DRENPA-3360 file (N, C-alpha, C; in nm, 2 decimals, always signed):
BEGIN
1 = XXXXXXXX = +0.08/-0.12/+0.00/+0.00/+0.00/+0.00/+0.09/+0.12/+0.00 ~ +0.06/+0.22/-0.09/+0.14/+0.34/-0.10/+0.05/+0.46/-0.07 ~ +0.09/+0.54/+0.03/+0.02/+0.66/+0.06/+0.01/+0.75/-0.06 ~ -0.10/+0.83/-0.07/-0.12/+0.91/-0.19/-0.15/+1.05/-0.15 ~ -0.13/+1.15/-0.24/-0.17/+1.28/-0.24/-0.29/+1.29/-0.33 ~ -0.39/+1.37/-0.29/-0.52/+1.38/-0.36/-0.55/+1.52/-0.40 ~ -0.60/+1.54/-0.52/-0.65/+1.67/-0.57/-0.78/+1.65/-0.64 ~ -0.87/+1.75/-0.63/-1.00/+1.74/-0.70/-1.01/+1.87/-0.78;
9 = XXXXXXXX = -1.06/+1.86/-0.90/-1.08/+1.98/-0.99/-1.18/+1.95/-1.10 ~ -1.19/+2.04/-1.18/-1.29/+2.03/-1.29/-1.21/+2.02/-1.43 ~ -1.27/+1.93/-1.51/-1.22/+1.92/-1.65/-1.34/+1.91/-1.73 ~ -1.35/+2.01/-1.83/-1.48/+2.03/-1.90/-1.58/+2.06/-1.80 ~ -1.69/+1.98/-1.78/-1.79/+2.01/-1.68/-1.79/+1.90/-1.58 ~ -1.69/+1.81/-1.58/-1.69/+1.70/-1.49/-1.59/+1.72/-1.38 ~ -1.62/+1.67/-1.26/-1.53/+1.67/-1.15/-1.43/+1.55/-1.17 ~ -1.30/+1.58/-1.15/-1.20/+1.49/-1.17/-1.12/+1.47/-1.04;
17 = XXXXXXXX = -1.08/+1.35/-1.00/-1.01/+1.32/-0.88/-0.87/+1.27/-0.93 ~ -0.76/+1.33/-0.88/-0.63/+1.29/-0.91/-0.56/+1.23/-0.78 ~ -0.49/+1.12/-0.80/-0.42/+1.05/-0.70/-0.27/+1.04/-0.74 ~ -0.18/+1.09/-0.66/-0.04/+1.08/-0.69/+0.03/+1.01/-0.57 ~ +0.12/+0.92/-0.60/+0.19/+0.85/-0.49/+0.28/+0.95/-0.41 ~ +0.28/+0.94/-0.28/+0.36/+1.03/-0.20/+0.50/+0.97/-0.17 ~ +0.53/+0.85/-0.22/+0.66/+0.79/-0.20/+0.72/+0.74/-0.33 ~ +0.83/+0.68/-0.33/+0.91/+0.64/-0.45/+0.82/+0.55/-0.54;
25 = XXXXXXXX = +0.81/+0.59/-0.67/+0.73/+0.53/-0.76/+0.76/+0.57/-0.90 ~ +0.71/+0.50/-1.00/+0.72/+0.54/-1.14/+0.59/+0.60/-1.19 ~ +0.48/+0.57/-1.11/+0.35/+0.62/-1.14/+0.35/+0.77/-1.10 ~ +0.31/+0.86/-1.20/+0.30/+1.00/-1.16/+0.17/+1.04/-1.10 ~ +0.06/+1.00/-1.17/-0.07/+1.02/-1.11/-0.18/+0.93/-1.19 ~ -0.29/+0.91/-1.12/-0.41/+0.85/-1.18/-0.52/+0.94/-1.17 ~ -0.61/+0.95/-1.28/-0.73/+1.03/-1.27/-0.85/+0.94/-1.27 ~ -0.95/+0.99/-1.19/-1.08/+0.92/-1.18/-1.19/+1.01/-1.19;
33 = XXXXXXXX = -1.31/+0.96/-1.23/-1.43/+1.04/-1.23/-1.48/+1.05/-1.09 ~ -1.58/+1.13/-1.06/-1.63/+1.14/-0.92/-1.70/+1.01/-0.88 ~ -1.74/+0.93/-0.98/-1.80/+0.80/-0.95/-1.70/+0.68/-0.93 ~ -1.57/+0.72/-0.95/-1.46/+0.62/-0.92/-1.41/+0.54/-1.05 ~ -1.46/+0.58/-1.17/-1.41/+0.52/-1.29/-1.28/+0.58/-1.32 ~ -1.18/+0.49/-1.35/-1.05/+0.53/-1.39/-1.05/+0.60/-1.53 ~ -0.99/+0.71/-1.54/-0.98/+0.78/-1.67/-0.84/+0.77/-1.73 ~ -0.74/+0.78/-1.65/-0.60/+0.79/-1.70/-0.50/+0.74/-1.60;
41 = XXXXXXXX = -0.39/+0.69/-1.66/-0.28/+0.66/-1.58/-0.16/+0.73/-1.65 ~ -0.08/+0.81/-1.57/+0.03/+0.87/-1.63/+0.16/+0.84/-1.55 ~ +0.26/+0.78/-1.62/+0.38/+0.75/-1.56/+0.49/+0.85/-1.59 ~ +0.59/+0.85/-1.50/+0.71/+0.94/-1.53/+0.81/+0.86/-1.60 ~ +0.90/+0.92/-1.66/+1.01/+0.86/-1.74/+1.10/+0.79/-1.64 ~ +1.12/+0.85/-1.52/+1.21/+0.80/-1.42/+1.14/+0.77/-1.29 ~ +1.20/+0.69/-1.20/+1.14/+0.68/-1.07/+1.16/+0.81/-0.99 ~ +1.05/+0.85/-0.92/+1.05/+0.98/-0.85/+1.04/+0.95/-0.70;
49 = XXXXXXXX = +1.06/+1.05/-0.62/+1.05/+1.03/-0.47/+0.92/+1.07/-0.41 ~ +0.82/+1.09/-0.49/+0.69/+1.13/-0.45/+0.64/+1.25/-0.53 ~ +0.51/+1.25/-0.55/+0.45/+1.36/-0.63/+0.33/+1.42/-0.56 ~ +0.32/+1.55/-0.59/+0.20/+1.62/-0.55/+0.13/+1.68/-0.67 ~ +0.00/+1.68/-0.67/-0.08/+1.71/-0.79/-0.19/+1.82/-0.76 ~ -0.22/+1.90/-0.86/-0.33/+1.99/-0.86/-0.40/+1.99/-0.99 ~ -0.53/+2.01/-1.00/-0.60/+2.02/-1.12/-0.65/+2.17/-1.13 ~ -0.63/+2.23/-1.24/-0.67/+2.37/-1.26/-0.70/+2.39/-1.41;
57 = XXXXXXXX = -0.81/+2.45/-1.44/-0.85/+2.48/-1.58/-0.84/+2.35/-1.67 ~ -0.87/+2.24/-1.62/-0.87/+2.11/-1.70/-0.73/+2.05/-1.71 ~ -0.63/+2.11/-1.66/-0.49/+2.06/-1.68/-0.45/+2.00/-1.54 ~ -0.36/+1.91/-1.55/-0.30/+1.84/-1.43/-0.16/+1.90/-1.41 ~ -0.14/+1.95/-1.29/-0.01/+2.02/-1.26/+0.06/+1.93/-1.15 ~ +0.18/+1.88/-1.18/+0.24/+1.79/-1.09/+0.38/+1.84/-1.05 ~ +0.42/+1.82/-0.92/+0.56/+1.85/-0.88/+0.61/+1.72/-0.83 ~ +0.73/+1.68/-0.87/+0.79/+1.56/-0.83/+0.95/+1.57/-0.84;
65 = XXXXXXXX = +1.02/+1.49/-0.76/+1.16/+1.49/-0.75/+1.22/+1.36/-0.80 ~ +1.31/+1.37/-0.90/+1.38/+1.25/-0.95/+1.53/+1.28/-0.97 ~ +1.61/+1.19/-0.93/+1.76/+1.22/-0.94/+1.80/+1.35/-0.88 ~ +1.75/+1.39/-0.76/+1.78/+1.51/-0.69/+1.74/+1.64/-0.77 ~ +1.65/+1.63/-0.86/+1.60/+1.74/-0.94/+1.45/+1.75/-0.93 ~ +1.40/+1.86/-0.88/+1.25/+1.87/-0.87/+1.19/+1.94/-0.99 ~ +1.09/+1.88/-1.05/+1.03/+1.92/-1.17/+0.89/+1.97/-1.15 ~ +0.85/+2.07/-1.22/+0.71/+2.11/-1.22/+0.66/+2.08/-1.36;
73 = XXXXXXXX = +0.55/+2.01/-1.37/+0.50/+1.96/-1.50/+0.35/+1.99/-1.52 ~ +0.32/+2.04/-1.64/+0.18/+2.07/-1.67/+0.14/+1.97/-1.78 ~ +0.03/+1.90/-1.76/-0.02/+1.81/-1.86/-0.15/+1.85/-1.92 ~ -0.17/+1.82/-2.05/-0.30/+1.85/-2.12/-0.40/+1.75/-2.07 ~ -0.52/+1.77/-2.11/-0.63/+1.68/-2.07/-0.61/+1.54/-2.11 ~ -0.52/+1.52/-2.21/-0.49/+1.38/-2.26/-0.37/+1.32/-2.19 ~ -0.32/+1.39/-2.09/-0.20/+1.34/-2.01/-0.07/+1.36/-2.07 ~ -0.06/+1.44/-2.17/+0.06/+1.47/-2.24/+0.13/+1.60/-2.18;
81 = XXXXXXXX = +0.26/+1.58/-2.15/+0.33/+1.70/-2.09/+0.34/+1.81/-2.19 ~ +0.29/+1.93/-2.16/+0.30/+2.05/-2.24/+0.40/+2.15/-2.19 ~ +0.45/+2.13/-2.06/+0.54/+2.22/-2.01/+0.61/+2.15/-1.89 ~ +0.74/+2.17/-1.88/+0.82/+2.12/-1.76/+0.92/+2.23/-1.73 ~ +0.95/+2.25/-1.60/+1.06/+2.33/-1.56/+1.11/+2.29/-1.43 ~ +1.23/+2.33/-1.40/+1.30/+2.29/-1.27/+1.26/+2.39/-1.16 ~ +1.23/+2.34/-1.04/+1.22/+2.43/-0.93/+1.33/+2.39/-0.83 ~ +1.39/+2.49/-0.78/+1.51/+2.47/-0.69/+1.49/+2.52/-0.55;
89 = XXXXXXXX = +1.57/+2.46/-0.46/+1.57/+2.50/-0.32/+1.44/+2.47/-0.24 ~ +1.36/+2.38/-0.29/+1.23/+2.34/-0.22/+1.23/+2.20/-0.17 ~ +1.34/+2.12/-0.20/+1.35/+1.99/-0.15/+1.26/+1.89/-0.23 ~ +1.25/+1.77/-0.18/+1.17/+1.66/-0.24/+1.03/+1.68/-0.19 ~ +0.93/+1.64/-0.28/+0.79/+1.64/-0.24/+0.74/+1.77/-0.19 ~ +0.76/+1.88/-0.26/+0.71/+2.01/-0.22/+0.56/+2.02/-0.25 ~ +0.49/+2.12/-0.20/+0.35/+2.14/-0.21/+0.32/+2.23/-0.33 ~ +0.20/+2.22/-0.39/+0.16/+2.29/-0.51/+0.02/+2.35/-0.50;
97 = XXXXXXXX = +0.01/+2.48/-0.55/-0.12/+2.54/-0.57/-0.12/+2.62/-0.70 ~ -0.23/+2.63/-0.76/-0.24/+2.69/-0.90/-0.35/+2.79/-0.89 ~ -0.33/+2.91/-0.96/-0.43/+3.01/-0.97/-0.37/+3.15/-1.01 ~ -0.45/+3.24/-1.03/-0.40/+3.38/-1.07/-0.38/+3.46/-0.94 ~ -0.26/+3.46/-0.89/-0.23/+3.53/-0.77/-0.18/+3.67/-0.80 ~ -0.14/+3.69/-0.92/-0.08/+3.82/-0.96/-0.18/+3.92/-1.02 ~ -0.31/+3.88/-1.03/-0.42/+3.96/-1.08/-0.39/+4.01/-1.23 ~ -0.32/+3.93/-1.31/-0.30/+3.96/-1.45/-0.38/+3.88/-1.54;
105 = XXXXXXXX = -0.47/+3.80/-1.49/-0.56/+3.71/-1.57/-0.48/+3.60/-1.63 ~ -0.37/+3.56/-1.57/-0.28/+3.45/-1.62/-0.25/+3.36/-1.50 ~ -0.26/+3.23/-1.52/-0.24/+3.13/-1.41/-0.10/+3.14/-1.36 ~ -0.08/+3.14/-1.23/+0.05/+3.13/-1.17/+0.06/+2.99/-1.10 ~ +0.19/+2.95/-1.09/+0.22/+2.83/-1.02/+0.29/+2.86/-0.89 ~ +0.23/+2.81/-0.78/+0.29/+2.84/-0.65/+0.33/+2.71/-0.59 ~ +0.46/+2.71/-0.53/+0.52/+2.59/-0.48/+0.57/+2.62/-0.34 ~ +0.53/+2.54/-0.24/+0.58/+2.55/-0.10/+0.68/+2.44/-0.07;
113 = XXXXXXXX = +0.78/+2.47/+0.00/+0.89/+2.38/+0.03/+0.84/+2.25/+0.09 ~ +0.91/+2.14/+0.06/+0.87/+2.01/+0.11/+0.94/+1.99/+0.25 ~ +0.90/+1.87/+0.31/+0.96/+1.84/+0.44/+1.11/+1.84/+0.43 ~ +1.17/+1.89/+0.54/+1.32/+1.88/+0.55/+1.38/+2.01/+0.50 ~ +1.31/+2.10/+0.44/+1.36/+2.22/+0.38/+1.31/+2.34/+0.46 ~ +1.39/+2.45/+0.47/+1.35/+2.57/+0.53/+1.22/+2.63/+0.47 ~ +1.13/+2.68/+0.55/+1.00/+2.73/+0.50/+1.02/+2.83/+0.39 ~ +0.97/+2.80/+0.27/+0.98/+2.89/+0.15/+0.86/+2.87/+0.06;
121 = XXXXXXXX = +0.81/+2.98/+0.01/+0.71/+2.97/-0.10/+0.76/+3.05/-0.22 ~ +0.75/+2.98/-0.34/+0.79/+3.05/-0.46/+0.67/+3.06/-0.56 ~ +0.66/+3.17/-0.63/+0.56/+3.19/-0.73/+0.63/+3.20/-0.86 ~ +0.58/+3.11/-0.96/+0.63/+3.11/-1.09/+0.53/+3.15/-1.19 ~ +0.57/+3.21/-1.30/+0.48/+3.25/-1.41/+0.47/+3.13/-1.51 ~ +0.39/+3.15/-1.61/+0.36/+3.05/-1.71/+0.49/+2.99/-1.78 ~ +0.59/+3.07/-1.78/+0.72/+3.03/-1.85/+0.81/+2.96/-1.75 ~ +0.77/+2.94/-1.62/+0.85/+2.88/-1.52/+0.95/+2.97/-1.46;
129 = XXXXXXXX = +0.94/+3.10/-1.48/+1.03/+3.20/-1.42/+0.98/+3.24/-1.29 ~ +1.07/+3.23/-1.19/+1.03/+3.27/-1.05/+1.00/+3.42/-1.05 ~ +0.88/+3.45/-0.99/+0.84/+3.59/-0.98/+0.86/+3.65/-0.84 ~ +0.85/+3.56/-0.74/+0.87/+3.60/-0.60/+0.90/+3.48/-0.51 ~ +0.97/+3.50/-0.41/+1.00/+3.39/-0.31/+1.00/+3.46/-0.17 ~ +0.94/+3.39/-0.07/+0.94/+3.44/+0.06/+0.93/+3.33/+0.16 ~ +0.96/+3.36/+0.29/+0.95/+3.27/+0.40/+0.83/+3.30/+0.48 ~ +0.72/+3.22/+0.48/+0.60/+3.26/+0.55/+0.60/+3.25/+0.70;
137 = XXXXXXXX = +0.70/+3.18/+0.75/+0.71/+3.17/+0.90/+0.83/+3.24/+0.95 ~ +0.94/+3.24/+0.88/+1.06/+3.31/+0.91/+1.14/+3.25/+1.03 ~ +1.10/+3.13/+1.07/+1.17/+3.08/+1.19/+1.25/+2.95/+1.16 ~ +1.27/+2.92/+1.03/+1.36/+2.81/+0.99/+1.30/+2.68/+1.00 ~ +1.17/+2.67/+1.03/+1.10/+2.54/+1.05/+1.12/+2.46/+0.92 ~ +1.13/+2.33/+0.93/+1.16/+2.24/+0.82/+1.05/+2.14/+0.80 ~ +0.93/+2.17/+0.83/+0.82/+2.07/+0.82/+0.75/+2.07/+0.68 ~ +0.78/+2.17/+0.60/+0.71/+2.19/+0.47/+0.61/+2.30/+0.48;
145 = XXXXXXXX = +0.58/+2.36/+0.37/+0.48/+2.47/+0.37/+0.36/+2.43/+0.27 ~ +0.25/+2.40/+0.33/+0.13/+2.38/+0.24/+0.07/+2.52/+0.21 ~ +0.03/+2.53/+0.08/-0.02/+2.66/+0.04/-0.15/+2.64/-0.04 ~ -0.25/+2.73/-0.02/-0.38/+2.73/-0.08/-0.40/+2.87/-0.13 ~ -0.46/+2.88/-0.25/-0.50/+3.02/-0.31/-0.64/+3.05/-0.28 ~ -0.66/+3.16/-0.20/-0.80/+3.21/-0.16/-0.79/+3.36/-0.15 ~ -0.91/+3.42/-0.14/-0.92/+3.56/-0.10/-0.94/+3.57/+0.05 ~ -0.83/+3.57/+0.12/-0.83/+3.55/+0.27/-0.89/+3.68/+0.34;
153 = XXXXXXXX = -0.87/+3.80/+0.28/-0.91/+3.92/+0.35/-1.03/+3.99/+0.28 ~ -1.10/+3.92/+0.19/-1.22/+3.96/+0.12/-1.20/+4.10/+0.05 ~ -1.08/+4.12/-0.02/-1.06/+4.24/-0.09/-1.07/+4.22/-0.24 ~ -1.11/+4.10/-0.28/-1.13/+4.07/-0.43/-1.01/+4.02/-0.50 ~ -0.89/+4.02/-0.43/-0.77/+3.97/-0.48/-0.73/+3.84/-0.42 ~ -0.67/+3.75/-0.49/-0.62/+3.62/-0.44/-0.50/+3.64/-0.35 ~ -0.51/+3.56/-0.24/-0.40/+3.56/-0.14/-0.35/+3.42/-0.13 ~ -0.23/+3.40/-0.06/-0.17/+3.27/-0.04/-0.19/+3.24/+0.11;
161 = XXXXXXXX = -0.27/+3.13/+0.13/-0.29/+3.08/+0.27/-0.18/+2.98/+0.29 ~ -0.10/+3.00/+0.40/+0.01/+2.90/+0.42/-0.01/+2.85/+0.56 ~ +0.03/+2.72/+0.57/+0.04/+2.66/+0.71/+0.15/+2.55/+0.70 ~ +0.20/+2.53/+0.82/+0.31/+2.44/+0.83/+0.26/+2.29/+0.83 ~ +0.32/+2.22/+0.74/+0.28/+2.08/+0.72/+0.32/+2.00/+0.84 ~ +0.24/+1.90/+0.88/+0.28/+1.80/+0.99/+0.31/+1.86/+1.12 ~ +0.26/+1.98/+1.15/+0.28/+2.04/+1.29/+0.17/+2.14/+1.31 ~ +0.16/+2.18/+1.44/+0.06/+2.28/+1.47/+0.13/+2.42/+1.45;
169 = XXXXXXXX = +0.05/+2.52/+1.46/+0.10/+2.65/+1.44/+0.00/+2.74/+1.38 ~ +0.03/+2.86/+1.35/-0.07/+2.95/+1.30/-0.08/+2.93/+1.15 ~ -0.20/+2.97/+1.10/-0.23/+2.97/+0.95/-0.21/+3.12/+0.91 ~ -0.13/+3.14/+0.81/-0.10/+3.28/+0.77/-0.14/+3.30/+0.62 ~ -0.20/+3.42/+0.60/-0.23/+3.46/+0.46/-0.14/+3.57/+0.42 ~ -0.10/+3.56/+0.29/-0.01/+3.66/+0.23/-0.06/+3.71/+0.10 ~ -0.04/+3.83/+0.07/-0.06/+3.88/-0.07/+0.05/+3.83/-0.16 ~ +0.03/+3.83/-0.29/+0.13/+3.78/-0.38/+0.26/+3.86/-0.37;
177 = XXXXXXXX = +0.26/+3.98/-0.30/+0.38/+4.06/-0.28/+0.44/+4.03/-0.15 ~ +0.40/+3.92/-0.08/+0.45/+3.88/+0.05/+0.42/+3.97/+0.16 ~ +0.31/+4.04/+0.16/+0.26/+4.12/+0.27/+0.16/+4.05/+0.34 ~ +0.16/+4.06/+0.47/+0.06/+3.99/+0.56/-0.08/+4.03/+0.52 ~ -0.17/+3.92/+0.51/-0.31/+3.95/+0.48/-0.40/+3.89/+0.59 ~ -0.33/+3.84/+0.70/-0.41/+3.78/+0.81/-0.34/+3.66/+0.88 ~ -0.38/+3.63/+1.00/-0.32/+3.52/+1.07/-0.42/+3.46/+1.17 ~ -0.43/+3.33/+1.18/-0.53/+3.26/+1.26/-0.46/+3.15/+1.33;
185 = XXXXX = -0.50/+3.12/+1.46/-0.45/+3.00/+1.53/-0.51/+2.88/+1.46 ~ -0.43/+2.78/+1.44/-0.48/+2.66/+1.39/-0.57/+2.59/+1.48 ~ -0.68/+2.53/+1.43/-0.78/+2.47/+1.52/-0.74/+2.33/+1.57 ~ -0.62/+2.30/+1.56/-0.57/+2.16/+1.60/-0.43/+2.18/+1.66 ~ -0.39/+2.07/+1.72/-0.25/+2.07/+1.78/-0.18/+1.95/+1.73;
% end
C-alpha cells in the first residue's frame, strides 16, 4: 500500500479526482471520475521520490523529484506533458497550488517547500520563471509549507494561505507581494 496525495478539480464540466503516490514510484498520477471510474494513468520517465498534484482549468499540474532534481510539470487533458521546468531550493515532495495570484488574468504556479527544507514559498509564471520567493514563517522550520490560493481578506484579490505541514502553528495569509493578509490560530494541535 502506497500513501497518496489527492486533488480534486474540474475538467470540461466533470469533477476529476487525481491521486499521486507520496513515495518512491514510477506512477506520476491516476485520474478518476467522481464515480470512481478510472480515466487515465500517467507514468514518469524515471522513478521519483513522491508527487503532489493539482487540477486547474482542466490541466493536471504535478511537482515531483527524481535524481535530486525537482520538476514542475503541466499536462494536457490527454495526459501529455506540455510544459516542464525545474524548481530549486524546495526539496523533495514540495506542495503545489495553482491560480491567478498576480491579478493579471494569467495562471500562476505556487510551490511551497517540502519536508526537510526551510520554509519557503515560490511563485512562478507560465514560463516557469520565478516571480517572488518568501518565507511565510521566518523561523527556519523544516516541516514543509502547504499553500492554498484564496481571497483571505475579502478584498477581491487572491492571497496565499500558508500553514506548516505536519505540525501545529498559525495559519497565515499573504498577498502575492509577500505582505501579511491575516493570521489565525490553527484549530488543531
